[in-house]
C-alpha positions as CSV (number, residue, x, y, z in Angstrom):
1,M,-34.7,14.6,18.4
2,K,-34.6,11.0,20.4
3,L,-32.5,7.5,19.1
4,S,-34.3,4.8,19.2
5,R,-33.2,2.4,22.0
6,E,-31.1,0.2,19.4
7,I,-28.9,3.1,18.1
8,T,-28.4,4.2,21.5
9,E,-26.7,1.3,22.3
10,F,-24.6,1.4,19.0
11,S,-23.4,4.7,20.3
12,S,-22.4,3.1,23.3
13,R,-20.7,0.4,21.4
14,L,-19.0,2.5,19.3
15,G,-17.5,4.7,22.2
16,Y,-19.7,8.0,21.3
17,R,-22.3,10.3,22.4
18,F,-23.6,12.5,19.3
19,T,-25.3,15.9,20.2
20,Q,-26.5,15.7,16.7
21,P,-28.5,12.6,16.7
22,E,-29.3,13.7,12.8
23,L,-25.8,12.9,11.8
24,I,-25.6,9.2,13.2
25,L,-29.3,8.9,11.6
26,R,-28.0,9.8,8.3
27,A,-24.8,8.0,8.9
28,L,-26.7,4.7,9.0
29,T,-29.2,5.3,6.2
30,H,-28.4,3.4,3.2
31,A,-28.8,4.2,-0.7
32,S,-32.2,1.9,-0.8
33,L,-33.7,3.6,1.9
34,S,-33.2,7.6,0.8
35,S,-36.0,9.6,-0.7
36,P,-36.4,13.4,-0.6
37,T,-36.9,13.5,3.1
38,R,-34.5,10.9,3.5
39,A,-30.7,11.7,3.1
40,D,-28.5,8.7,3.0
41,N,-24.9,8.4,4.1
42,Q,-23.1,9.0,0.9
43,R,-21.7,11.8,1.0
44,L,-20.5,11.0,4.6
45,E,-18.9,7.8,3.2
46,F,-17.0,10.4,0.8
47,L,-16.0,12.1,4.3
48,G,-15.4,9.5,6.9
49,D,-13.0,8.0,4.2
50,R,-10.6,11.5,3.8
51,V,-10.6,11.5,7.6
52,L,-10.0,8.0,8.6
53,G,-6.8,8.0,6.1
54,L,-5.8,11.0,8.0
55,V,-5.8,9.6,11.1
56,I,-4.2,6.3,10.1
57,A,-1.4,8.1,8.4
58,E,-0.6,10.0,11.4
59,L,-0.8,6.9,13.6
60,L,1.5,5.4,11.4
61,L,4.3,7.8,11.4
62,E,4.1,8.4,15.0
63,M,4.2,4.6,15.7
64,D,7.2,4.0,13.1
65,Q,9.4,6.9,13.0
66,H,12.0,5.3,10.4
67,A,10.2,3.4,8.2
68,P,10.4,4.5,4.9
69,E,6.9,5.5,2.4
70,G,7.3,2.0,1.1
71,Q,6.4,-0.1,3.9
72,L,4.1,2.6,5.5
73,A,1.9,2.5,2.0
74,P,1.2,-1.0,2.1
75,R,0.3,-1.1,5.8
76,F,-1.7,2.6,5.4
77,N,-3.8,0.8,2.3
78,A,-4.2,-2.4,4.7
79,L,-6.0,0.0,7.3
80,V,-8.2,1.9,5.3
81,R,-9.3,-0.5,2.9
82,K,-13.1,-1.4,2.6
83,E,-12.5,-5.2,4.1
84,T,-10.9,-3.4,7.6
85,C,-13.6,-0.9,8.0
86,A,-16.4,-3.8,7.4
87,D,-14.1,-6.3,10.5
88,V,-14.4,-2.7,12.4
89,A,-18.4,-2.2,11.7
90,R,-18.9,-6.0,12.9
91,D,-17.1,-5.7,15.8
92,I,-19.5,-2.7,16.6
93,D,-22.1,-5.0,15.2
94,L,-23.2,-2.2,13.1
95,G,-25.0,-4.1,10.7
96,A,-27.6,-4.5,13.3
97,V,-28.6,-0.5,13.2
98,L,-28.3,-0.3,9.1
99,K,-31.1,1.1,7.7
100,L,-31.7,-0.6,4.4
101,G,-34.1,-0.9,1.8
102,K,-36.2,-4.1,1.4
103,S,-34.3,-5.5,-1.8
104,E,-31.1,-5.2,0.4
105,M,-32.6,-6.7,3.2
106,M,-33.2,-9.4,0.8
107,T,-29.9,-9.8,0.2
108,G,-28.3,-9.9,3.1
109,G,-26.8,-6.5,3.0
110,R,-26.3,-6.2,6.9
111,R,-23.6,-9.2,6.0
112,K,-21.7,-7.4,3.1
113,D,-18.5,-6.0,3.5
114,A,-19.2,-3.1,0.9
115,L,-22.6,-1.7,2.9
116,L,-20.6,-2.3,6.0
117,G,-17.4,-0.5,5.4
118,D,-19.5,2.2,3.7
119,A,-21.4,2.5,6.6
120,M,-18.6,2.5,8.7
121,E,-16.9,5.3,7.0
122,A,-19.9,7.4,7.4
123,V,-19.8,7.3,10.4
124,I,-16.4,8.1,11.4
125,A,-17.6,11.2,9.0
126,A,-20.4,11.5,11.4
127,V,-18.7,12.2,14.6
128,Y,-16.2,14.5,13.2
129,L,-18.6,17.0,12.1
130,D,-20.3,16.3,15.5
131,G,-17.0,16.5,18.0
132,G,-14.8,17.4,15.8
133,Y,-10.9,16.2,14.8
134,D,-10.0,14.9,18.3
135,A,-13.3,13.1,19.0
136,V,-13.0,10.9,15.9
137,R,-9.1,10.5,16.0
138,A,-9.8,9.1,19.5
139,I,-12.5,6.6,18.3
140,I,-10.4,5.2,15.1
141,R,-7.4,5.0,17.7
142,H,-9.7,2.8,19.9
143,H,-11.4,0.5,17.4
144,W,-8.2,0.1,14.9
145,A,-5.6,-0.3,17.5
146,G,-5.5,-4.2,17.8
147,K,-5.2,-4.2,13.9
148,V,-2.6,-1.1,13.5
149,D,-0.8,-3.2,16.2
150,T,-0.9,-6.6,14.0
151,V,-0.3,-5.1,10.7
152,A,2.2,-6.8,8.9
153,E,5.6,-4.8,7.5
154,D,4.6,-5.9,3.9
155,A,0.7,-6.0,4.3
156,R,0.2,-6.4,0.2
157,D,-3.1,-7.7,-0.6
158,A,-2.7,-11.2,-0.7
159,K,-4.4,-12.1,-4.0
160,T,-2.8,-9.3,-5.8
161,A,0.3,-10.7,-4.4
162,L,-0.1,-14.5,-5.7
163,Q,-1.6,-12.9,-8.6
164,E,2.1,-11.4,-9.3
165,W,3.5,-14.3,-8.3
166,A,1.7,-16.8,-10.5
167,Q,2.1,-14.3,-13.6
168,A,5.6,-14.0,-13.0
169,Q,6.4,-17.5,-13.3
170,G,3.8,-18.0,-16.7
171,Q,1.0,-20.0,-14.9
172,G,-2.1,-17.2,-15.4
173,L,-4.0,-16.1,-12.5
174,P,-4.9,-17.6,-9.7
175,R,-8.2,-19.6,-9.8
176,Y,-11.1,-19.2,-6.8
177,V,-13.4,-21.8,-6.0
178,E,-16.2,-21.8,-3.3
179,L,-16.0,-25.3,-1.9
180,R,-18.8,-25.2,0.6
181,R,-21.2,-22.2,2.5
182,E,-21.8,-23.7,6.3
183,G,-23.6,-22.0,9.3
184,P,-27.1,-19.7,8.9
185,D,-28.0,-17.2,7.1
186,H,-27.3,-14.5,9.2
187,A,-24.0,-15.7,10.0
188,P,-22.5,-18.1,6.7
189,V,-19.1,-19.4,7.1
190,F,-17.3,-19.5,3.6
191,T,-14.9,-22.4,2.1
192,V,-12.9,-20.9,-0.3
193,E,-9.9,-22.9,-2.3
194,V,-7.3,-20.9,-4.2
195,S,-5.4,-23.1,-7.2
196,L,-2.4,-22.4,-9.7
197,A,-1.9,-23.8,-13.3
198,S,0.7,-26.0,-11.5
199,G,-1.4,-27.9,-9.0
200,A,-0.4,-26.3,-6.0
201,R,-3.2,-25.0,-4.0
202,A,-4.9,-24.4,-0.6
203,E,-8.7,-23.3,1.2
204,A,-9.5,-21.3,4.2
205,S,-12.4,-20.6,6.0
206,A,-13.9,-17.1,6.6
207,K,-17.3,-15.3,7.2
208,A,-17.0,-13.4,4.3
209,K,-16.3,-14.8,1.0
210,R,-13.6,-12.0,0.0
211,H,-11.9,-13.1,3.4
212,A,-11.8,-16.8,2.7
213,E,-9.9,-15.9,-0.2
214,Q,-7.6,-13.5,0.8
215,E,-6.3,-16.4,3.4
216,A,-6.7,-18.9,0.5
217,A,-4.1,-16.7,-1.1
218,K,-2.2,-16.0,2.0
219,K,-1.4,-19.5,3.3
220,L,-0.8,-20.7,-0.5
221,L,1.8,-18.0,-0.9
222,A,3.1,-19.3,2.8
223,V,3.4,-22.6,0.8
224,L,5.5,-21.5,-2.4
225,E,7.4,-19.1,-0.2
226,A,8.3,-22.2,1.9
227,D,9.2,-24.5,-0.8
228,R,11.5,-22.0,-2.3
229,A,13.4,-21.6,0.6
């Protein structure tokens, strides 16, 4: 089976050459395009999620041999969550070769965190099945390197941390509002504001709405920490 030029170029960006081309084709096929003769990537996604978790856990233990589980767990969660997988997928332009049904294409499926993250996990599984653990470990370590180096010691989800703080202060749930959406449809930039009942607020912009919410929550947490100091 011969791969298209686009998928061959994607494989180069990934840094892996498949000996079983059908694996990468399946990994890039969303359920919206599946059929009795075309398998989708859901089963590969299931496997890839577990493979990624093993490699990241191994890497974190290797990098910090003295960190307790309480520090390792939030770092691990930050590195394997769907948004991080989607970020890696964007870095290698996975969306350009993602095979989608018409409905998903019409609603911007190539930009969605969920679809990109799932496909990235499926690609990880495809590498694992094609080349084994050593091959997939090298791929993950390469593409997650910068994220592993910069993951915070307390890598709790910022939205969750802000929600816990607000509720502990009797302020209820934080409120997120999309202020602006700018740029072309294929590369929008979202600006989101988060506010508390006390009137405290912050805003942030990002290429994905979820990321903008996380950044806004992170900024507001920093302000609250500074006021408390």
